[in-house]
C-alpha positions in Angstrom: 9.0 -24.8 55.0 11.2 -27.1 57.2 14.9 -27.2 56.6 16.4 -30.3 55.0 19.1 -32.1 56.8 22.3 -32.6 54.7 23.2 -36.3 54.7 26.9 -37.2 54.3 28.4 -38.6 51.1 27.1 -42.1 50.4 29.6 -44.9 51.1 30.5 -47.7 48.7 28.2 -50.1 50.5 25.0 -48.2 49.8 25.0 -46.0 46.7 21.3 -45.1 46.6 19.0 -43.2 48.9 16.3 -45.5 50.3 12.6 -44.7 50.4 12.7 -44.4 54.3 15.4 -41.8 54.1 13.5 -39.7 51.6 10.2 -40.0 53.6 11.8 -39.3 57.0 11.0 -35.9 58.4 14.1 -33.6 58.6 12.5 -30.6 60.4 13.8 -31.4 63.9 15.0 -34.3 66.0 12.5 -35.2 68.8 13.1 -37.6 71.7 11.5 -41.0 71.6 10.6 -40.7 75.2 8.6 -37.5 74.7 4.8 -37.7 74.2 3.4 -37.8 70.7 3.0 -34.5 69.0 -0.5 -33.0 68.7 -2.1 -32.3 65.4 -1.6 -28.7 64.2 -4.8 -26.7 64.0 -5.3 -25.1 60.6 -7.8 -22.9 59.0 -9.1 -25.8 57.0 -10.1 -28.0 59.9 -11.5 -25.1 61.9 -8.5 -24.0 63.8 -7.8 -20.3 64.1 -4.2 -20.4 65.6 -1.7 -18.9 63.2 1.8 -20.2 62.5 4.2 -19.2 65.4 6.7 -17.8 62.9 4.2 -15.8 60.9 4.8 -12.5 62.7 8.5 -12.9 63.1 10.8 -10.4 61.2 13.2 -13.2 60.2 10.5 -15.4 58.5 11.6 -14.5 55.0 15.3 -15.0 55.8 14.6 -18.4 57.4 12.6 -19.6 54.4 15.4 -18.4 52.0 18.0 -20.1 54.2 16.0 -23.4 54.1 15.7 -23.2 50.3 19.5 -22.5 50.0 20.2 -25.6 52.2 17.9 -27.8 50.2 19.4 -26.6 46.9 22.9 -27.4 48.1 21.8 -30.9 49.2 20.2 -31.5 45.8 23.4 -30.4 44.1 25.3 -32.9 46.2 22.7 -35.6 45.3 23.2 -34.8 41.6 27.0 -35.1 41.8 26.7 -38.3 43.7 24.2 -39.7 41.1 26.5 -38.8 38.2 29.5 -40.4 39.8 27.5 -43.6 40.7 26.1 -43.9 37.1 29.7 -43.5 35.7 31.0 -46.2 38.0 28.0 -48.5 37.1 28.7 -48.1 33.4 32.4 -48.8 33.8 31.7 -51.9 35.9 29.2 -53.3 33.4 31.6 -52.7 30.5 34.5 -54.4 32.5 32.2 -57.4 33.4 31.2 -57.9 29.7 34.7 -57.6 28.5 36.0 -60.2 31.1 33.1 -62.6 30.3 33.9 -62.4 26.6 37.6 -62.9 27.2 37.0 -66.0 29.3 34.6 -67.4 26.7 37.1 -66.8 23.9 39.9 -68.5 25.9 37.6 -71.5 26.6 36.6 -71.8 22.9 40.2 -71.4 21.7 41.4 -74.2 23.9 38.6 -76.5 22.8 39.5 -75.8 19.2 43.2 -76.5 19.9 42.4 -79.9 21.4 40.1 -80.8 18.5 42.6 -79.8 15.9 45.4 -81.7 17.6 43.2 -84.8 17.9 42.6 -84.5 14.1 46.3 -84.2 13.5 47.0 -87.3 15.6 44.2 -89.2 13.7 45.6 -88.4 10.3 47.9 -91.4 10.0 45.1 -93.8 10.9 42.9 -92.4 8.2 45.7 -92.6 5.6 46.2 -96.2 6.5 42.5 -96.9 5.7 42.7 -95.2 2.3 41.4 -91.7 3.1 43.2 -88.5 3.0 42.9 -86.1 6.0 43.2 -82.4 5.6 46.0 -80.9 7.6 44.7 -78.6 10.3 46.0 -75.1 10.4 47.8 -75.6 13.8 51.5 -76.0 14.0 53.1 -77.0 17.3 56.7 -76.1 17.8 58.0 -77.8 20.9 61.2 -76.6 22.5 62.2 -80.0 23.9 63.7 -83.1 22.2 61.0 -84.9 20.2 62.6 -88.3 20.6 62.1 -88.3 24.4 58.6 -89.5 25.2 58.8 -88.4 28.8 59.6 -84.8 28.0 56.8 -82.4 28.8 55.7 -79.6 26.5 57.3 -76.3 27.5 54.7 -73.5 27.6 55.6 -70.1 26.2 52.7 -68.2 27.9 54.8 -67.0 30.8 51.9 -66.9 33.2 53.3 -69.3 35.9 52.9 -66.7 38.6 49.2 -66.0 37.8 47.0 -68.1 40.1 43.8 -67.2 38.3 45.2 -68.2 34.9 46.5 -71.5 36.2 43.1 -72.2 37.8 41.4 -71.5 34.5 43.8 -73.9 32.7 43.7 -76.6 35.3 40.6 -78.2 33.9 42.2 -78.9 30.5 45.9 -79.4 31.5 45.5 -83.2 31.5 44.1 -83.4 27.9 46.7 -80.9 26.6 49.6 -82.8 28.2 48.5 -86.1 26.8 47.9 -84.9 23.3 51.2 -82.9 23.2 53.1 -85.9 24.5 51.7 -88.1 21.8 52.5 -85.6 19.1 56.1 -85.3 20.4 56.5 -89.0 20.5 55.3 -89.5 16.9 57.0 -86.5 15.3 60.0 -87.1 13.1 63.4 -85.8 13.6 63.9 -82.3 12.3 67.0 -80.6 10.9 69.2 -78.4 13.0 68.1 -75.4 11.0 64.4 -76.0 11.9 65.4 -76.6 15.5 67.2 -73.3 15.6 64.2 -71.5 14.1 62.0 -73.1 16.6 64.3 -72.0 19.4 64.3 -68.4 18.0 60.5 -68.5 17.7 60.1 -69.7 21.3 62.4 -66.8 22.4 60.3 -64.3 20.5 57.1 -65.7 22.0 58.6 -65.4 25.4 59.7 -61.8 24.8 56.2 -61.0 23.5 54.5 -62.5 26.5 56.9 -60.6 28.8 56.1 -57.4 27.0 52.4 -58.1 27.2 52.6 -58.7 31.0 54.6 -55.5 31.4 51.9 -53.6 29.5 49.1 -55.1 31.6 51.0 -54.1 34.7 51.3 -50.6 33.4 47.6 -50.5 32.6 46.8 -51.8 36.1 49.0 -49.0 37.6 47.2 -46.5 35.4 43.8 -47.7 36.6 45.0 -47.4 40.2 46.2 -43.9 39.5 42.9 -43.1 37.9 41.1 -44.4 41.0 43.3 -42.3 43.2 42.6 -39.3 41.0 38.9 -40.0 41.3 39.1 -40.1 45.1 41.1 -36.9 45.1 38.4 -35.3 42.8 35.7 -36.4 45.2 37.6 -34.8 48.1 38.0 -31.7 45.9 34.2 -31.7 45.3 33.6 -31.9 49.0 36.0 -29.0 49.6 34.3 -27.1 46.8 30.9 -27.7 48.5 32.3 -26.3 51.7 33.6 -23.3 49.8 30.2 -22.7 48.1 28.6 -22.9 51.5 31.2 -20.3 52.8 30.5 -18.1 49.8 26.7 -18.3 50.2 25.1 -14.9 50.5 22.4 -16.3 52.8 24.9 -17.7 55.2 26.9 -14.5 55.2 23.7 -12.5 55.8 22.6 -14.6 58.7 26.1 -14.5 60.3 26.1 -10.7 59.9 22.6 -10.6 61.5 23.9 -12.8 64.3 26.9 -10.5 64.9 24.8 -7.4 64.8 22.1 -9.0 67.0 24.7 -10.1 69.5 26.2 -6.5 69.6 22.9 -4.6 69.4 19.9 -6.8 70.2 17.4 -4.0 69.4 19.0 -3.0 66.1 16.8 -2.1 63.3 16.6 -3.7 59.9 17.8 -0.7 58.0 21.3 -1.0 59.4 21.4 -4.7 58.4 20.3 -3.8 54.9 23.1 -1.2 54.7 25.7 -3.8 55.7 24.5 -6.4 53.2 26.7 -5.2 50.3 29.8 -5.4 52.4 29.0 -9.0 53.5 28.4 -10.1 50.0 31.6 -8.4 48.9 33.4 -10.1 51.7 32.1 -13.5 50.6 33.8 -13.0 47.2 37.3 -14.6 47.4 40.2 -12.4 46.5 42.1 -13.1 43.3 44.3 -16.1 43.6 46.7 -17.6 41.3 45.1 -20.6 39.4 47.2 -23.8 39.7 46.1 -25.0 36.2 49.3 -23.6 34.6 51.5 -25.3 37.2 49.6 -28.6 36.8 49.9 -28.5 33.0 53.6 -27.6 33.3 54.3 -30.5 35.6 52.4 -32.9 33.5 54.2 -31.9 30.3 57.5 -32.0 32.0 56.9 -35.6 33.2 55.7 -36.6 29.8 58.7 -35.0 28.1 61.1 -36.7 30.5 59.5 -40.1 29.9 59.5 -39.6 26.1 63.2 -38.6 26.2 64.0 -41.9 28.0 62.0 -43.9 25.5 63.6 -42.0 22.6 67.1 -42.8 23.9 66.2 -46.5 24.3 64.7 -46.6 20.8 67.8 -44.9 19.3 70.1 -47.5 21.0 68.0 -50.4 19.8 67.7 -48.9 16.3 71.5 -48.5 16.1 72.0 -52.1 17.2 69.5 -53.5 14.7 70.9 -51.4 11.9 74.4 -52.8 12.5 73.0 -56.3 12.6 71.1 -55.8 9.4 74.3 -54.4 7.7 76.3 -57.4 8.8 73.7 -59.8 7.5 73.4 -58.0 4.2 77.1 -58.1 3.6 77.3 -61.8 4.5 74.3 -62.5 2.2 75.6 -60.6 -0.8 79.2 -62.0 -0.5 78.8 -65.7 0.0 82.2 -67.6 -0.3 82.9 -70.9 -1.9 83.3 -72.5 1.5 79.7 -71.5 2.3 78.5 -73.2 -0.8 80.7 -76.2 -0.3 79.4 -76.7 3.3 75.8 -77.1 2.0 74.2 -80.5 1.6 73.0 -79.7 -1.9 76.5 -79.0 -3.1 77.8 -82.2 -1.6 75.0 -84.2 -3.2 75.6 -82.6 -6.6 79.3 -83.2 -6.3 78.8 -86.9 -5.7 76.4 -87.2 -8.5 78.8 -85.3 -10.8 81.6 -87.7 -10.0 79.3 -90.6 -10.8 78.3 -89.0 -14.1 81.8 -88.3 -15.2 82.6 -92.0 -15.2 79.6 -92.8 -17.4 79.7 -89.9 -19.8 81.5 -91.9 -22.6 78.5 -94.3 -22.8 76.0 -91.5 -23.2 77.3 -89.7 -26.3 74.8 -91.5 -28.6 71.8 -90.2 -26.8 73.3 -86.9 -26.0 72.4 -85.2 -29.3 68.7 -85.9 -28.9 68.7 -84.8 -25.3 70.6 -81.6 -26.1 67.9 -80.7 -28.7 65.2 -81.3 -26.2 67.2 -79.3 -23.6 67.7 -76.4 -26.1 63.9 -76.4 -26.8 63.2 -76.4 -23.0 65.7 -73.7 -22.5 64.1 -71.5 -25.2 60.7 -72.1 -23.6 62.2 -71.3 -20.2 63.8 -68.2 -21.6 60.5 -67.1 -23.1 58.7 -67.8 -19.9 61.3 -66.0 -17.9 61.1 -63.0 -20.2 57.3 -63.0 -19.8 57.7 -63.2 -16.1 60.2 -60.3 -16.1 57.9 -58.2 -18.3 55.0 -58.9 -16.0 57.2 -58.1 -13.0 58.3 -54.8 -14.6 54.7 -53.9 -15.4 53.7 -54.7 -11.8 56.7 -52.7 -10.5 55.7 -49.8 -12.8 52.2 -50.0 -11.6 53.3 -50.1 -8.0 55.6 -47.1 -8.5 52.6 -45.2 -10.1 50.5 -46.2 -7.1 53.3 -45.0 -4.8 53.4 -41.6 -6.6 49.7 -41.3 -6.2 49.9 -42.4 -2.6 52.4 -39.6 -1.8 49.5 -37.1 -2.1 47.2 -39.1 0.1 49.5 -40.3 2.9 47.1 -39.2 5.6 45.0 -42.3 5.2 48.0 -44.4 6.4 47.2 -43.0 9.9 43.7 -44.3 9.8 43.9 -47.5 11.8 40.4 -48.5 11.1 40.9 -48.8 7.4 44.0 -50.9 8.0 42.2 -53.2 10.2 39.3 -53.6 7.7 41.8 -54.3 4.9 43.6 -56.8 7.1 40.3 -58.6 7.9 39.4 -58.8 4.2 42.8 -60.1 3.3 42.6 -62.8 6.0 39.1 -63.8 4.9 40.3 -64.0 1.2 43.3 -66.0 2.3 41.2 -68.4 4.3 38.8 -68.9 1.4 41.7 -69.5 -1.0 43.2 -72.0 1.5 39.9 -73.8 1.6 39.7 -73.9 -2.2 43.3 -75.1 -2.5 42.6 -77.8 0.1 39.6 -79.0 -1.9 41.7 -79.0 -5.1 44.5 -80.9 -3.4 42.0 -83.4 -2.2 40.7 -84.0 -5.7 44.3 -84.3 -7.0 45.0 -86.8 -4.3 41.9 -88.8 -5.4 43.3 -88.8 -9.0 46.7 -89.8 -7.6 45.0 -92.7 -5.8 43.5 -93.9 -9.1 46.9 -93.7 -10.7 48.4 -95.6 -7.8 45.8 -98.3 -8.3 46.6 -98.6 -12.0 50.3 -98.8 -11.2 49.6 -101.5 -8.6 47.7 -103.6 -11.1 50.6 -103.1 -13.6 53.1 -104.3 -10.9 50.9 -107.4 -10.2 50.7 -108.1 -13.9 54.5 -107.8 -14.4 55.1 -109.9 -11.3 52.9 -112.7 -12.7 54.6 -112.5 -16.0 58.0 -112.7 -14.5 57.1 -115.7 -12.4 55.6 -117.5 -15.3 58.7 -116.8 -17.5 60.9 -118.1 -14.7 58.8 -121.2 -14.3 58.6 -122.2 -18.0 61.7 -121.4 -20.0 62.1 -124.1 -22.7 63.5 -123.4 -26.1 61.4 -122.5 -29.1 62.0 -125.8 -30.9 60.8 -127.8 -27.9 57.4 -125.9 -27.6 54.4 -127.7 -28.9 51.3 -126.3 -30.5 49.2 -126.7 -27.4 51.7 -124.8 -25.3 51.8 -122.1 -27.9 48.0 -121.9 -27.8 48.2 -121.7 -24.1 50.7 -118.9 -24.2 48.6 -117.2 -26.8 45.6 -117.3 -24.5 47.8 -115.9 -21.7 49.0 -113.1 -23.9 45.4 -112.3 -24.8 44.4 -112.2 -21.2 47.4 -109.9 -20.5 46.3 -107.8 -23.4 42.9 -107.4 -21.8 44.5 -106.5 -18.5 46.5 -103.8 -20.3 43.4 -102.4 -21.9 41.8 -102.1 -18.5 44.9 -100.4 -17.1 44.9 -98.0 -20.1 41.3 -97.1 -19.4 42.0 -96.4 -15.8 45.0 -94.3 -16.7 42.9 -92.4 -19.3 40.4 -91.6 -16.6 43.1 -90.4 -14.2 44.7 -88.2 -16.9 41.3 -86.7 -17.7 40.8 -85.9 -14.0 44.3 -84.3 -13.9 43.6 -82.2 -17.0 40.2 -81.1 -15.9 41.4 -80.2 -12.4 44.4 -78.4 -13.8 42.3 -76.4 -16.3 39.7 -75.6 -13.6 42.4 -74.4 -11.2 44.0 -72.2 -13.9 40.6 -70.7 -14.6 39.9 -70.1 -10.9 43.2 -68.5 -10.4 42.7 -66.2 -13.4 39.3 -65.2 -12.2 40.7 -64.6 -8.7 43.5 -62.4 -10.1 41.0 -60.4 -12.1 38.8 -60.0 -9.0 41.8 -58.9 -6.9 42.9 -56.4 -9.6 39.3 -55.0 -9.8 39.1 -54.8 -6.0 42.4 -53.1 -5.8 41.4 -50.5 -8.4 38.0 -49.9 -6.7 39.8 -49.6 -3.3 42.3 -47.1 -4.7 39.4 -45.0 -6.3 37.5 -45.1 -3.0 40.5 -44.1 -1.0 41.2 -41.2 -3.4 37.6 -40.0 -3.1 37.4 -40.5 0.7 40.7 -38.8 1.6 40.6 -36.0 -1.0 39.3 -33.6 1.7 41.8 -34.7 4.4 45.0 -33.2 2.9 47.2 -30.9 5.0 50.0 -29.0 3.3 52.5 -28.9 6.1 52.0 -32.6 7.1 52.1 -33.6 3.5 55.4 -31.8 2.8 57.0 -33.3 5.8 55.7 -36.8 5.0 56.7 -36.4 1.3 60.3 -35.6 2.4 60.3 -38.6 4.7 59.0 -40.9 2.0 61.5 -39.6 -0.5 64.3 -40.4 1.8 62.8 -43.8 2.3 62.3 -44.2 -1.4 66.0 -43.4 -2.0 67.0 -45.9 0.6 64.6 -48.5 -1.0 66.1 -47.8 -4.5 69.6 -48.5 -3.1 68.3 -51.7 -1.6 66.6 -52.7 -4.8 69.8 -52.1 -6.8 71.7 -54.3 -4.4 69.0 -57.0 -4.6 69.1 -56.8 -8.4 72.9 -57.3 -8.4 72.6 -60.2 -6.1 69.8 -61.6 -8.2 71.9 -61.4 -11.4 74.8 -63.2 -9.6 72.3 -65.8 -8.4 70.9 -66.2 -11.9 74.3 -66.8 -13.3 75.0 -69.4 -10.6 71.6 -70.9 -11.2 72.2 -71.2 -14.9 75.5 -73.0 -14.3 73.8 -75.3 -11.8 70.9 -75.9 -14.1 73.3 -76.9 -16.9 75.0 -79.3 -14.5 71.6 -80.6 -13.5 70.5 -81.1 -17.1 73.7 -83.1 -17.8 73.1 -85.1 -14.7 69.5 -85.8 -15.8 70.8 -87.0 -19.2 73.0 -89.5 -17.5 70.3 -90.6 -15.1 67.8 -91.4 -17.9 69.8 -94.5 -18.9 69.9 -95.8 -15.3 66.2 -95.6 -14.4 65.7 -99.4 -14.5 68.7 -100.1 -12.3 68.1 -97.3 -9.7 64.4 -97.6 -9.2 64.7 -98.3 -5.5 67.1 -95.5 -5.1 64.8 -93.1 -6.9 61.9 -94.1 -4.7 64.0 -93.3 -1.6 65.0 -90.0 -3.1 61.3 -89.2 -3.8 60.4 -89.9 -0.2 63.3 -87.7 1.0 62.2 -84.9 -1.4 58.7 -85.1 0.0 60.1 -84.9 3.5 62.3 -81.9 2.6 59.3 -80.1 1.0 57.3 -80.6 4.2 60.2 -79.2 6.2 60.6 -76.3 3.9 56.9 -75.5 4.2 57.3 -75.7 8.0 60.3 -73.3 7.9 58.3 -70.9 5.7 55.4 -71.1 8.2 57.8 -70.4 11.0 59.3 -67.4 9.2 55.9 -66.0 8.6 54.9 -66.6 12.2 58.1 -64.9 13.4 57.4 -61.9 11.1 53.9 -61.6 12.4 55.1 -61.9 16.0 57.7 -59.2 15.4 55.0 -56.8 14.1 52.8 -57.7 17.1 55.7 -57.1 19.4 56.4 -53.7 17.9 52.8 -52.6 18.2 52.7 -53.9 21.8 55.9 -52.0 22.6 54.5 -48.8 21.1 51.3 -49.3 23.1 53.3 -49.8 26.2 55.3 -46.6 25.6 52.0 -44.7 25.2 50.7 -46.2 28.4 53.9 -45.2 30.3 53.5 -41.7 28.9 49.9 -41.5 30.1 50.9 -42.9 33.5 53.6 -40.2 33.9 51.0 -37.6 33.0 48.5 -39.0 35.4 51.1 -39.1 38.1 51.9 -35.4 37.6 48.2 -34.6 37.5 47.7 -36.6 40.8 50.6 -34.8 42.4 49.1 -31.4 41.4 45.7 -32.5 42.6 47.1 -33.6 46.0 48.8 -30.2 46.3 45.6 -28.4 45.4 43.7 -30.6 47.9 46.2 -29.8 50.7 45.8 -26.2 49.8 42.1 -26.4 50.1 42.4 -28.3 53.4 44.6 -25.6 54.8 42.2 -23.0 53.6 39.2 -24.9 55.1 41.1 -25.2 58.5 41.8 -21.4 58.4 45.6 -21.4 58.2 45.8 -19.0 55.2 44.5 -15.6 56.4 42.4 -13.9 59.0 39.4 -13.9 56.8 39.1 -17.7 57.1 39.7 -17.5 60.8 36.9 -15.0 61.1 34.6 -17.3 59.1 35.5 -20.2 61.4 34.8 -18.1 64.4 31.4 -17.1 63.0 30.6 -20.8 62.5 31.4 -21.8 66.1 28.9 -21.8 68.8 29.0 -18.5 70.9 28.2 -20.4 74.1 30.7 -23.3 74.2 33.1 -22.2 71.4 33.7 -25.9 70.7 31.0 -27.2 68.3 29.7 -25.7 65.0 26.3 -24.1 64.9 23.6 -26.5 63.7 20.5 -25.7 65.7 18.3 -22.6 65.3 15.7 -21.3 67.9 12.4 -20.5 66.3 11.3 -17.8 68.7 14.2 -15.4 68.2 16.2 -16.9 65.2 19.5 -17.2 67.0 21.7 -20.2 66.1 23.7 -22.4 68.6 25.0 -26.0 68.7 22.7 -28.8 69.5 24.5 -29.8 72.7 24.0 -26.3 74.2 20.3 -26.1 73.3 19.6 -29.6 74.8 21.7 -28.7 77.9 19.4 -25.7 78.5 16.3 -27.8 78.0 17.4 -30.4 80.5 18.5 -27.8 83.0 15.1 -26.0 82.9 16.8 -22.7 81.8 14.9 -22.5 78.6 15.9 -19.0 77.5 18.0 -17.8 74.6 21.6 -16.9 75.7 21.6 -13.8 73.5 18.1 -12.2 73.9 16.7 -14.2 76.9 13.5 -15.2 75.0 11.9 -18.3 76.3 11.5 -21.4 74.0 10.1 -24.9 74.4 10.9 -28.5 73.3 9.4 -27.9 69.8 10.8 -24.4 69.3 14.2 -25.4 67.8 15.2 -26.9 64.5 18.2 -28.6 62.9 20.0 -26.6 60.2 23.0 -27.1 57.9 25.4 -24.3 57.2 
């Protein structure tokens, strides 16, 4: 059986063995200038010449040596195949992930452009009589909205990324045009909203910076993993060389070569007696395993990194706690100057001054209004008591759920359940927003009908006033014909009033039906939410009943008790502040009720002022909703930032561990290199001497002579063939061009 030639490790350019490489004969290397080989005569085709190695004493050893070389080569092919398959899987996963990421970014920017276009088209649709649904996209520019030439400041913080800029280049023109038009048409916002927008922009910038740092750490981690993989490959090559050095067949052949060189006529019995010593010599002496040192270095690096992170977190925590304490103290102890500096206090003060001057003229109607106010107060008190009872019941239920949750706190660590719950909540919120938008649309339609009725009423009143101004004679001067004419006009006005009343009845019916339907829908939704919460709690109890751990539970229970005590203190403080706020609110409501009593007699005179106030209130409500959205977005960004920071810390810890592992691997690789070069002991020097050619002492043995079985380097054998001295240097047996073969030690 011919010996297989060991091919080197496949490079990155060609990772697979071609068909020609597998079909090429590896028995020996012949010259192209030599004549073609003759066909071997066998017993099948009539030839009677036996194999030249059939009667040789080393035939069995040669066959075993060939099998051992083929087995080592196959092991190398298997290791190479496994590594290439792993690389192919990683590349396919990475390609799929990047393609999905690019598609998602493309779709997101298309959706952003469409929604901003809808937002810009909303005033035009309102002017035509339609009502556009507000898109769920809120743009918060950081520049002055009054300047039309100001460009939109991006908070993505990817100015230094050429690929990202190249990806955004195709849509930068559309985005700039739409954002500029939005900024030019947006109304002036209050300083509070501007401050919140500035804070939100800062938070977004910090988040993007943290994300970029995290991606940088992940890239470094990937580079370290690649370095570790290369070191592992070199380690595998060294392990292959060590396996070859430990091979029993190689040791036996080397011993036979040594014995043959010393005693050419030695018998096989002496070789058999020396085999145990050779096999024992191939076994490496007990060395200290570097696994403990590697684990120690890795744990030390991880612990140092965790100590640094812990110190940073403690400093940040202390700073945040001090800020929270200052804010709580300022919030619970608001001074009169703080209240006096508010716009609401100034407005109420001016209204109060106006009311004091007119309070003498309102004593007649004050009694009736007080009775109505007392009735409304009683209803409000009953409603407040009902709300308090419901709140207490909900709090009691939440406390009971908290007590039950203390025994099942292990489920909090299950991130998958949290993600599923978050997804369901988002879907429910989205559906509820859609339903609310539909209801608001229907209410807007009803409001349009009401507005149409009011417009007809205004037209009627305007016609009546014009007619009264035109014809104003005394009663005695009016004739019968004129009275008949006026009667007909009054009848026509009465008919117009009937039509207005019918339209108003239709609008009221729509309002009542929509309100009742909305109340029913919200009741059903609350029942469904309560049922789902109960089912979820039952499912969680059943699912996590088997996941309890006594030590972890006790530790977590102690932690939660401490948190509960802190929460109870915070709740008491909030209750005290709520009581003070309620007292202040009662006083303010009393003043507001008195102010409303005064304003009821001035409705006719202040109609224009009330219309302006209504428009201002609508604007304030929109700004308040925008502030609430900004606060919610800031809270979500804070949570995302905290999760990103924790992921970054984990990545840094893993990077430190990988660095320590890489350092240990490099040390181990240097050790194996030194061992392979023979710098450790005389045993490796002896093995290196055995592997060198005995003629030139320069090259390794890679060619065996078939006639005698001695092994030399290829250069020495070819030199003897070219110089016509075709005899073995050890035993002086002659050999020809086809009597040598390539081997792999």
